[in-house]
C-alpha positions in Angstrom: -62.9 159.5 123.3 -61.6 156.9 125.9 -62.4 153.6 127.1 -62.4 152.3 130.6 -61.2 148.6 131.3 -61.5 147.0 134.4 -58.8 144.6 135.5 -58.7 142.3 138.6 -55.6 142.8 140.7 -53.9 139.7 140.9 -53.1 140.1 144.7 -56.6 141.3 146.0 -60.2 141.2 144.9 -59.9 145.0 144.2 -60.4 146.4 140.8 -58.3 149.0 138.9 -59.4 151.1 136.0 -57.2 151.7 133.3 -58.0 154.5 130.8 -57.1 153.9 127.2 -57.7 156.8 124.9 -58.6 156.7 121.4 -55.2 158.2 120.2 -53.2 155.6 122.1 -55.3 152.8 120.7 -54.8 154.3 117.3 -51.1 154.4 117.7 -50.8 150.9 119.1 -52.9 149.6 116.1 -50.6 151.6 113.7 -47.4 150.3 115.4 -48.7 146.6 115.2 -49.6 147.3 111.4 -46.2 148.9 110.6 -44.3 145.8 112.2 -46.3 143.6 110.1 -45.7 145.5 106.8 -42.0 146.2 107.4 -40.8 142.9 108.8 -43.6 140.5 109.3 -43.4 141.4 113.0 -39.9 140.0 113.2 -37.6 142.0 115.4 -34.5 140.3 114.3 -35.2 141.0 110.6 -32.5 142.5 108.5 -32.8 143.5 104.8 -29.2 143.1 103.4 -29.9 144.9 100.1 -31.1 147.8 102.0 -29.2 147.5 105.2 -32.5 148.0 107.2 -32.7 146.5 110.6 -35.3 145.4 113.1 -39.0 145.1 113.3 -39.6 148.5 111.7 -36.6 148.3 109.2 -34.5 151.4 110.1 -31.4 152.5 108.2 -28.3 154.1 108.9 -29.4 157.3 107.4 -32.3 157.2 109.8 -30.2 156.7 112.8 -27.9 159.6 111.6 -30.8 162.0 111.5 -32.1 160.8 114.9 -28.6 161.2 116.5 -28.4 164.8 115.1 -31.8 165.7 116.3 -31.8 163.9 119.8 -28.1 163.4 120.7 -28.9 159.4 121.2 -26.5 157.4 119.3 -27.7 153.8 118.3 -26.3 151.3 115.8 -28.3 149.4 113.2 -27.8 146.4 115.6 -29.6 148.1 118.5 -32.6 148.4 116.1 -33.1 144.6 116.6 -34.7 145.5 120.0 -38.2 146.4 119.6 -38.1 149.0 122.2 -35.3 151.0 120.2 -37.3 150.8 116.9 -40.5 152.1 118.7 -38.5 154.8 120.3 -37.2 156.0 116.9 -40.5 155.5 115.1 -42.5 157.4 117.9 -40.0 160.4 117.7 -40.6 160.8 113.9 -44.4 160.0 114.2 -44.8 162.8 116.7 -43.2 165.5 114.3 -46.4 165.3 112.2 -50.0 166.2 113.1 -51.5 164.0 110.5 -50.7 160.2 111.1 -51.0 159.3 107.3 -48.4 161.9 106.6 -46.0 160.5 109.3 -46.5 157.0 107.9 -45.7 158.2 104.3 -42.6 160.0 105.5 -41.4 157.2 107.5 -41.5 155.3 104.1 -39.7 157.9 102.2 -41.2 160.3 99.8 -42.9 160.4 96.5 -45.9 158.6 95.0 -44.9 154.9 96.2 -45.4 156.1 99.7 -49.4 156.1 99.1 -49.0 152.4 98.2 -47.1 151.8 101.5 -50.0 153.8 103.4 -52.6 151.7 101.7 -50.7 148.5 103.0 -50.6 150.0 106.5 -54.3 150.9 106.5 -55.2 147.2 105.3 -53.2 145.8 108.1 -54.6 148.2 110.7 -58.0 147.0 109.7 -56.7 143.4 110.5 -55.4 144.4 113.7 -58.4 146.3 114.9 -60.7 143.4 114.2 -58.9 140.8 116.2 
């Protein structure tokens, strides 16, 4: 399913059509929810106990794995840039066909990931109703 949105051109009276498909809208909602759960949407968040950085709270072990898989070398401080955090999350998200499993794996493994998933779902409901 897709939605067509009309937006006026700032320089002319012409209108352009932007197509937003359901998958993109869902991912955007998920990304917004994840940022709220992980860091209260703070791109400069640092959890010193876990050494997790940025809006999606990325740890060194994730960066090491990302480097091994992609050849892209980032530091934890790079994760303070939201675009870097989004790139890394997107890479791992795309590895799973099921978005819920992708979210659980982002958090780790084990039964606690279901609690995390429920927090994400609750936050997504807030995002989607605003």
